[in-house]
N, C-alpha and C positions, 0 to 999 in steps of 0.2 A: 710588705707582706702583713702590715698591721701588727696585731699581737702574736702573729704566728712566727715561729722560729724554726729554721731548718739547719741541721748540722748532722754529724754522725748520730747524735741523739735528736731525733725529730720531735718537736713539740708542736702540736696542732690544737689550738684552742686549749681546753682543759685536757686534751688527749696527748699522751706522751708516746713517742715512738723511739725505740732503740732495739738492740738485740733482744731486750725484754720489752715487748710491746705492752703498753698500758692503754686501754681503750675505755674511757669513762672509769667505771669502778672495776673494769675487767682487766686482768693482767695476763699477758701472753709471754711465754718463753719456752725453753725446752720443757720445763715443767709448766704446762699451761694452767693458769688459774682463771676461771671464769666465774665472776661473782663469788659466791661461797663455794663454788665447785672447783676442784683441783684436777688438772689433767697432766699426766706425765707418761713415760713409757708404759709403766703400769698405771693405767688411768684410774685416778681416784676422783670421784665426783660426789661431793658431800660425804656421806658415809657409805657411798656405793663404790664398789670396785669394778672396774671395767677391763675386759680383755678383748680379744679379736672381735667377736660379734655378740656382746652381752646385752641383754635387755633387763634392766632393773627398774621395777616400778613403772613409772611413766617415762623413764629415761631410756633412751636408746643410744648405744655407743658402738659404732661400726666404723668402716672406712670414712663415711660421712657421719661424724659424731653429732648426735642430737642429744642435748642435755636440757631437760625441761623445755622451755621455749627457745633455748639457745642452740644454734646449729654450729658445729665445729668441724669443718672439713677442709679440703684444699682451698676452697673459697670459704674462709671462716665467716660465719654469720653469727653475731652475738647480739641478742636482743634485736634492736633496729640497726645495729652496726654491722657492716660487712668488712671482713678482713681477708684479703686475698692478695695475689701478686700485685694487682692494682688495688691498694688499700682504699676502701671507701668507709669513712667513719662519719656517721651522721650525714651531714651535707658536704663533708670534706672529702676530697679525693687525694689519695696518697699513692703515687706510682713512680715509675722511673722519671716521668715528667710530672713534677709535683704541682698539683693544682689544689689551692686552699680556698675554702669558701665555695662560692658558686662559680 
């Protein structure tokens, strides 16, 4: 698998996967942290606080959370990174059947 390591804590290139998902500079967990944006049950994004369907500035946070250019929903899209049941990170695919690289 080259420099890629798979275990309970999945490491894919510089991206780390575990209960707390780290994708690039983006951190995912129960308290989702995306860049400098923080997501939790009470969604805090930067200095913005989000609830059910709040729009703050250019940021929209609803069922499909959109934060700046970052989309955070059931299929999490963060920057160019896609994070869903089948995790796609950059060119790396991370799903039940782990595919790393192309």
